[in-house]
N, C-alpha and C positions, 0 to 999 in steps of 0.2 A: 645180417643187415651189414652192408659195406660201408666204411667211413667215408665221408663225403672227401674228394680229392679235385685238383684241377683237371679237367678233362682234355684241355687242349694242349698240343705240343707243338711248340714253335720250331722246334729241331726236325719236324718230319719234312722230308724231301719235297720240292714241288712236282706237281703233276706233269707228266709229259704232255705234249701237245696230240698226241695219238696214244690210245690206251687199248689194253687187250685183256682177256681173261680166258682161261682154259676151262671147259666145260666138258665132264666125262664121268666115268665110273671106276669104283675101286671096290672090288669083292661085292658087286652088285649094289652099292650104295652111289647114289649121285654126289657129284663133286663139283665145286665152282671155285677156282681159284683167280683172284684179280690180281694181275701184274702191277703193283703200284709204286714201284721204282724202277730207276734204269736200269740196275743189276740186281739179280736176286738168285740165291742158291737153292735148291730144292732136293730134298733127300729126307732120310728117317731120322736123322740126329736132330735134336731139339733145338741146335744151334742154327740151323738153315732158317732162312727168312719164310720159306714155304716148307712146312712139314708134312711129309708123306709117308705113313707107315703102312707096308702091306708086302706081300710076297714078291720077291725078285727086285726091291727097290734098295738101293745102297744108302749108306749112312750119309755121304755127299754125292748124290747121283748125277746132277747136271748144274749149270749155271745158265739163266735166261738173261739175254740182254735186250731190253726194249729200245727200238729205233723208230723213227718216224714212218718207215716203210716195212716193218715187221719186227719179228723176234728172232734174235741169234740164240740158237741152243747149242751148248758146249758140253759134250759129255765129259765127266770128271774121272774117267777109267773105272766105271761102274761095272760090276761083275756081269750082270746080263744086258749093259749096253743101253743106248737111247736110241729109239726107233722113230723115224720120221716117214710117214706115208708108207708103211711097210717095209722099210729098209733102215738098217742099222747105220748110225751116222755118228761121227766124232764131231762135227761141226757143220751145222745147216741153219740156214734162214727158213721159218716157217710163216706163212702167210694166212690171213683169216680163211677158213675152211680147211686147212691142212690138219692131219692127224698126227699126234706126239704119243708115244707109248714109253713108259717108264716102268719096268717091271709088268706088274699085273694092272697098272692104271693106265687107260687109255683116255686121251683128251683130244678136243677139237678146239681150235684157236678161233676166237671170235672177237671182233672189234667192239669196244663199249666207249661210253662217254666219258671224257675226261674226269669230269665230276666224280665217276665211280673209281677212278684210280687215285685220286686225292684223299687220304685219309684224314678225317677231320677229329676224331676221338682215337688216341693211342693208349691202350691199356697198358698199366704201369708194368706187366710182365715182359713187355717187349721194349720199354724204354731202356736205353744202352747206358749202363752205369759208367761213370768216370772213375776207372780204377786208381788214378793216380791222386785222386782228390781225398783228403781224410773225411770219414763219415761225420756228419754233424748230427750229434745225439744230444738231446736236452738232458743230461745226466750229470752226476758229480764228477769230478776230476778223477777219483778212485774208480768209478766205473768206465770212465773212458780210458784210463791206463789199464784196466782189466781187458778192454778190448783190444788195445793195441799190442799188449803182452802175450796174450793167450791164443789170438785167432791168426794162424799162419798160414796165408795162401801158398803153400810150397808145393802143391802137386797141381796137376790139369784137373782132376776131379773137384777137388776144393775151390779151384778157381771157378769153375763152371757154375758152383753154388752162390756165387758173390752177388748176383741179382737178387736172390732171396734175403741175404744179409741186408742189403740195401733197403728192400722192402720192409723188412722188420725194423730197420732204423727209421725210416720214415714213420711207421705205424708208432713207435715210441714218441716220436716228436709230436705226432697228432694227439696222443694220449695226454702228454703233457700240457698241451694247449687247452684240452678239452678234458679236465679230469672227471673222474667218477661216473659221468653218464655214459661214456662210451665204453667202459669196461667189459661189459657184457658182448657187445659189438666187437670188441679187439679179440676175445677169446674165440668168438665164432670164426674170424678171419685166420687167427693163428691155427685153430684145430684144422679148418678146412686146407689151409696152404701146407700143412706139415702131414695131413693124412691121418688125423686123429677123430673119433667119433664124439668124444666129451672133453671139455677142459673147465679148470676151476682155478681161480686165485684166492688163495688164503693167507692169513697172517696168523703168527704165534707170538702172542704178548708175553712178557716177563711172567713166568709162573703160571700161565693160563693154558686154555686149551685152544685148539684150531679154530679161527673165526672166518667164517665164509665171508668174502668180499664180493666175488660173482662167480657165476658158473654159466656153462653153455652145454647143452646137449643132455642126455638122460640123466637125471640127479642120482638115481639108485647105482647106475655104473660107477659115478664118480665116488659116491659115499662108501661103496663097497670096497673100492681098490684103497681108499684112505684107511678105513677100518683094518683091512688085511696088512697093510705095510706101515701102520702107524708107529710102532716101536722103532722101526728103521728111519723113518722120516723125523721122528723126534731126535734120535741121535744125530742125524745128518744135519738138523737145524742148530743143534747144540755145537757141532764142529763149525759149522759156517760163521757162528757167533765167536767162537774162540779165535778162528783163524782170519775173521773179517774178510771171507773171500766167498766165491761161487762154489757151491756145492750141488753135483747132480748124480741122480741115481737112475739106473736102467732097471724098471720094474716088470713083473711078470706080464702085466698088460698096459705098459706104457712107459712114462718118462715122468720124473719129478725133478724139478731144479729149484734151488733157494738161495737166497743171497739176503744179508742183513741190510735193513733199510732204516733201522733208527735202533737207539740204544736199547740193547738186549731185546729186539723184536726182528723176526724174520718173516720175509715174504716167500711164499710157495706158490709155483705154478705147476699144476697137475695136469697131463695129458693121458687119456685113458682110451684104449680100443681093445676090442678081443683080439685083433691080429695087428699089433703095432708095427708100424714102418721100421726098417732098420735104421738105428741111430747114427747120425753123421756127427763125428766128435766135434769138428769146429763149429757146427749149427748149435749143438747142444751147449757148448761153451758160450756162445753168443746169446742163447737165452738167458743167460744171467744178466747180461746188460739189460736185456729186454725186461725182465722181472725187476730190476732196480729202477729203470724208467717208469713202469707203472706204479711201483710202489712209491717212489719219491713224488710222483705226479699227484698220488692220493694224499702223502704227507703234507705237500706244499700247497695244497688247494687253498685259495682265498677263503678267509673266514666268512666273507659276506656273500658267499654263494646262495642263490636262492633256495630254500629247502623245499620248496614246490617244483623244483626241476622235473620236468616230465620224463618217466620211465618208459621208453617204447618197447614193444614186445619184439620177439625173435622175428626176423624176416622184414621189420619195417625199414623203409629208407627215409630217414629225416631229411626233410627238405629246409630250405634258409630263403626262400623266396618272400616277396613282402606279403602275399595274400597267406601263405601258410604260418608266417610268424605272427600274424594278428590272430591266427586259428590257435596256435599255441599259447599265446597269451591269455586268450579266453579260457583255454582247457585248464590253464594253471590257477586260474581265478575260481574254478568250480571244483577241482580235482579233490580238495579236503573236504568238501561239504558231504552231507548225508542225504540232501536233497535229491529228487529224481533229476535226470538230464534227458533233455530230447535232443539227439543228433539228426540233423538234416542234411540230406546230400542226395545227389543224383546217383543212379545204379552204377554200381563199379567204382565208388569213389572211395571207399576204404572206411565205411562207417564202423564195421565190427573192429578194425585194427584201432581206430581213435577211441572206441568204448573200452578196449583192452587197456590202452594206453592210461585213459582216466582211471581205470580200476587199479593197474599197477603202480600209479602216482598217488594213491589214496591211502588212508591208515587201513584199510580193509585189504591191503595187496597180498597179504599172507593167507587169506581165505579163499574159498572157491569163486572162480569166475564161470557162471553157467550160462548157456546160450540157449534160446529156443527161437526157431523162425515161426512167426504166427501166421504166415501164408503157406507154410510147406505141410502143416498137419490139419488134417480135417476137422472141422468144428467139433464134432462128436468125440474125438480123441483129445483134442487140445485141452479141455477142462482137466482131465485126468493127468496129463502130461505136465500142465502148471501148477496145479493144486494137489495132485496126488489122488490115491484110492486107498480107503479104508479097508481093513480085513472084513470078509463077509459082506462087502457092499453088493456082491451077487455070488450065487452059488460057485463055490470053488476058487473064488478070486481072493489072492493073498494081498497083504498090504504092500502099497508101493508108494514111496515118498515122490512129490512132485518137485519142480524145479526151485519153486520157494524154500523148501526145506532142504535141498541139496546145496543152495546157495546160501544157507545160515552163516550169517555175520560176514558174508562176502558181496558179490555183486551179481545181479541177474539181468542179462541182456536181453531184450524183447525186440527181435528184427522184424521189420515190416509190420509196426503196430498199428498201422492204418487198416490192415486187413483183419484186425480181430473183431469177432462177432459182439453184436451188442450185449447179448445176455453175459458173455464173459466180461465186458468192460465194467459191468456192476460189480462183479466179483474182484477184478484188478484194482478198482477203486477203493473197495473195502481194505484190500491189502495193504494199499498206500497209505490210507488214512489212519487205520488202526492198528496196523501190523499183525493182522489176523489172516489167516487162509483156512478154508474149509475143504478137507479132501472129499471126493466123491463118497456119499454114504458114511461120513464121519462126523466128528466134532470139530469145533474151531480150535485153531492152534496159534500160538503166539510164534512170529517170525521176526528175525532183524536182518533186513536184506535191504540193499540200495538197488535201486531199479534206474538202468538206463536203456531207453527205447530209441528206436531208430525207424526212419521212414523217408522214402523219395517223394511222397505224396503230399499234397496241400492238406493238412489236417483242418486247418481253419475252413476252408472250403467244404470239407466233409461235415464239420459241425454245423455249417449254415444249411447243408441239405439233408441233415438228421441222420447220418450213417455213422457218427462219431460222437460221444456224450461229451457235451462242453465242459462239465465239471472234471472229467477224467483228462481232458486235454489241459487244462489250466493246472491240474495237478502234475501231470507229466511234464509240462513246460515252465517248471519252477526256474530251470536254466536252460537255455537253448545255445546249442553248438552248431554253427552252420560251415560244412565243409565245401570249399570253393571246388568247382569242376575243374578238370584238367586243362581245359581249353584256355582257363584264365591264369595258368600257372607256366607260362612260357620259359620263365627263368629257372624252373625247377627241371625241366625236360631233360636237359644235357646229363645231369647228374643220375636222374631216374633211369635213363636209358643204359648209361654206362653200368649202374649198378644192378640192373637186371640182366643185362648180358652176361657180366662176369659171373653172377650168380648161376644162370642157366649154363653156362658154359662149364663151370665146375661140376655141376650135376651131370653133365653128358661125358665129362673128362676129357674136353677140347680145350685148347688155348687160343682164343681168336686175338688177331693182331690188333684190330680195331674196328672202326666204323667209317665207310666212305663218306665223302662230302655229300653225295647225291642221296644216299641213304639217311643220312642224319637230316637233309633239307625235307626229305618226304616225311620224316617223322615229325619234324617241327611244324609243318604246315597242316598237318591232318588235325581235324577238330577233336577226335577222340570222344564220341558221343558215349562210349561206354566207359570212358574214364580209365583210371588206373589198371581195372581187371582187363580192358581190351587191350592197352598198351603191354601188359604182360603176357596175354595170349599171343600177341604179334610177334614179341620178341623171342619168345619160347619157340614159336613155330619157326623163326628164321634161324635161330641157334641149332635146331634139330637138323636142319638143311644143310649146316655148315661142317668144315673140317678143320683140324687144328692148324695154325698158322694163317688161316685165311681172313681176309678183311670183309667184313659184312658189308656187303653191296647191295644195291637196289634190287638186284636180280631174287634176292633171297626174301623180300617183302612181298605183302599181298598186293594183287592189282588195285584194290580200292584205294590204296594210297596214292598210287600214280594217278587214279582217276581224280582224286581229290586235288591234286596239284594240277591237273588240267583244267578243272573246273575254276580253279582260282586264277589261272593264267587267262582263261576266256573272260571272266568277269573283269578281270584287270584291264585286258584290252579293250572290252565294251566301255569301259568308263574313258578311255582315251578318245573315243569318237564322241565329240561334243557338237550339238549344232551352234551355228554361228551366233545366235542369239543369246546363247548362254556363256560364250567364251569370256565375255567381260567378267560375269559372275565368278566364273571358274578362276580367274586371275585373282580376284578379290578374296575369295574364301574357298575352303575345302568343300566338295559335294560328296565326300565319302559318307554314305548313309548311315553305316554303324557309329562313325565318329560323332555325326551330328545329332543322331537319336540319342547317343550316351550323353552329349552335352545338355539336351532338353531334359532328359530323364533325370540327370543330377541336379539341375536348377530346379526342377518341380519337386523333388524330394526336399531339397533345402527350404524351399517356400513352404511346402506342406509341414514340415516341422517347425518352421518359425511361426506359421499361424497356430499351431496347437502346442506351443511352449516345448517342444521336444518329445510330445508324448506320441510314441511311433504307432500305437494303435488307434489314435484319433486321426493321426496322418494318413495312415494306410485307408481309413474309411473314406477321408477326402479324395484319396486317388483312386478309389475303386478297386484295390488290391488287398490282399491278404496281408497281415504282420509280417509272417515269414517271408513273403516276397520282398517286402519292404526292406527288412533287416539284411536279406542277402544282397540286394542292390546298393544299400548303404554301405555295406562292408565292402563291395566290389569297387565303389567310387571313393571309398576312404572317408565316408561321412560318418561322424560321430555323435 
């Protein structure tokens, strides 16, 4: 998971009136480069605005200058030259349709919409740090002095690493602002950025043993390295306390850094990888400040922090829009309970992630979280998968525990619960009511399991048509959590888009400059019927078609997004053509159908609740809809 950050950059230069892109191939792979500013350097070195790595491409190969009537290409004394329409050139103007070759990369220049040349989201990797401004860290004076004393940008190589230091400093500041809950996310960010597979944050109290604060990545790998180097780490911790200073150790499979954060207490950051990257000395020294920032944020956390704070699983992007904040409050209210929870949401809305969050935020967090999809397993096999099989149930059959037994003292997540066969519904009801399961061919067995069920169908309607047991429904719906669809979360989209693009970019090994205004507009206007899952697939596909240094522009997105924008534009233009007899009405009030229907729907819900003294089930009956539908619409309109 990536920590939330402001996605908009006011320092991005304005888009030119005429915009261009280079479309071509490098080593058989398609490449699209948007020329998004007036002057851009292109070459293999990461310091170029357009990074292009391949045979025959120099570190700084050429400079491209965008003008209203074409692009000026100036070769930078590259070894293999810059070629325009098959001829080597030191300085040329290229027009749409012309060919440009840099080493093994061959491009064709195309004119594009100016909106695709304006960068709306600028990723932090590409924000230019102000090297003369002291870094603002939320750390103690001693920690700030440590940074100023021990980090010396004396060589070109160290200076090139400065954006990484700034990123770490910003991360420390965000950790101090949001202590505790983001530590696991921070470890993921640090490990991914520095090239490690696992990370852990631990503390060593006076006379005690190492206490695990947060981990990310394979736990066994981290624990093995800690056990292998325990003696050296304890000695280093003692030295850190005695010297009241940062101590760093290069390990066989990683790096360890520690710093005193309280009287006789040491904080340890452990980074582990089978093939760890080469240590960068200034970077490793700076990690001391980072560890102290994380530790002090934890030490100085307000005592009135809600103990029910949600613990999100790896990979979850936390949202802060109004609809999701209401959802989080509902989740916090039920997380500590042992009652079943029914999670409702459309396909792809993240029901399993929300269910994992409820588990991780509950007293059962250290026990297993077991998942079973009731629609993916044939009915004749689902009973054995859910409740298990006793030894000797059939010739040659060995005993096999079911999901309930495997989830003992933990949580069982039943996805697509609406597809569960009626015969199994009766057995599930018994498990919920009496805490007993009966394996196929076996005896009753006691279990201690919390059940979280999820569905995208209207269970109340299935109760009415007889395909779902009413008693099981009421048992499962002891607490109901409704996930809002993505189309109602416009305020979350920029953060989600940026988070997913950066995650997929890191997985592919490319560094994208940002997202164009046109691409962002398309992503924001599309209704996302497949919700979070569809958004992820769309952005993963776009990143796979991109290259380092590129701006993710509209040419990398699916045609369906442009079609959606065209349909919205057509709908908007149609509403502008109003018959004369309706013009007076239009001037007095809005005729937007969705807006007017929302007003009417909201008023009807309020009136139904008023007539039934707030009884949502009776109010739903008055309106001829299910209670789940009423609850979802009430949440949408902010009706409590």
